C-alpha positions in Angstrom: -26.8 69.5 -101.6 -29.2 68.5 -103.8 -32.9 68.4 -102.1 -32.9 64.5 -101.7 -29.6 64.5 -99.9 -30.4 67.6 -97.2 -29.9 65.8 -93.5 -32.8 66.9 -91.5 -32.2 68.8 -88.9 -32.8 68.0 -84.8 -32.1 70.3 -81.8 -31.1 68.7 -78.5 -31.9 71.2 -75.6 -29.5 71.1 -73.1 -27.8 72.5 -69.7 -24.3 72.9 -69.4 -22.7 70.9 -66.1 -25.4 68.0 -66.8 -24.6 64.3 -67.5 -27.8 63.6 -69.4 -26.8 65.7 -71.8 -23.3 64.8 -72.5 -24.5 61.1 -72.9 -27.1 62.2 -74.6 -24.5 64.8 -77.6 -22.5 62.1 -78.1 -25.2 59.3 -78.5 -26.5 61.5 -81.3 -23.2 62.4 -82.9 -22.6 58.6 -82.7 -25.6 57.2 -85.1 -25.1 60.8 -87.2 -23.2 59.4 -90.0 -25.6 55.9 -90.3 -29.1 58.0 -89.3 -28.0 61.6 -91.9 -28.9 64.0 -89.3 -27.6 66.9 -88.1 -28.4 68.7 -85.4 -28.1 72.2 -83.3 -27.6 73.1 -79.1 -29.6 75.8 -77.4 -28.6 76.2 -73.3 -32.0 75.9 -72.6 -30.3 77.9 -69.4 -29.8 81.3 -71.8 -34.2 81.9 -72.3 -36.0 81.8 -69.2 -39.2 80.2 -71.5 -37.1 77.9 -72.6 -36.0 77.2 -68.5 -39.5 76.7 -66.9 -40.7 74.2 -70.0 -37.5 72.1 -69.8 -35.7 73.1 -66.5 -36.4 69.6 -65.1 -36.6 67.8 -68.7 -33.5 67.8 -70.1 -32.5 67.0 -72.4 -34.9 67.4 -74.9 -34.4 66.7 -79.0 -37.4 67.4 -80.0 -37.6 68.2 -84.3 -39.6 70.4 -84.7 -41.9 71.1 -82.7 -42.1 67.6 -82.2 -40.6 66.6 -79.2 -38.7 63.1 -79.9 -37.2 61.8 -76.5 -35.8 62.9 -73.3 -33.5 61.9 -70.4 -32.3 59.1 -72.7 -32.1 59.1 -76.0 -34.5 56.1 -77.2 -32.5 54.6 -80.6 -36.9 52.8 -82.0 -37.6 56.7 -81.9 -35.2 58.3 -83.4 -34.6 55.2 -86.4 -38.2 55.4 -86.1 -38.6 58.9 -87.0 -35.7 59.5 -89.4 -37.1 57.0 -91.5 -40.1 57.6 -92.2 -41.2 61.2 -91.5 
């Protein structure tokens, strides 16, 4: 894959059994091909520091250190971040 074709990688901080997390993941999947990004899942309950940081806020979608949104997908923010960096 050439650098110009590289996809942006997002991180989804989630919790197993969280219905909002499941919804966020499903919605992100719907936008992946169009907006050309990948994402990885990080279970906050597997990391004590992340659990303290995000306990009441999951799901959290981040791009590097920048949190894009939490709880619900914000399509406008997602599009703006991926199109303009």
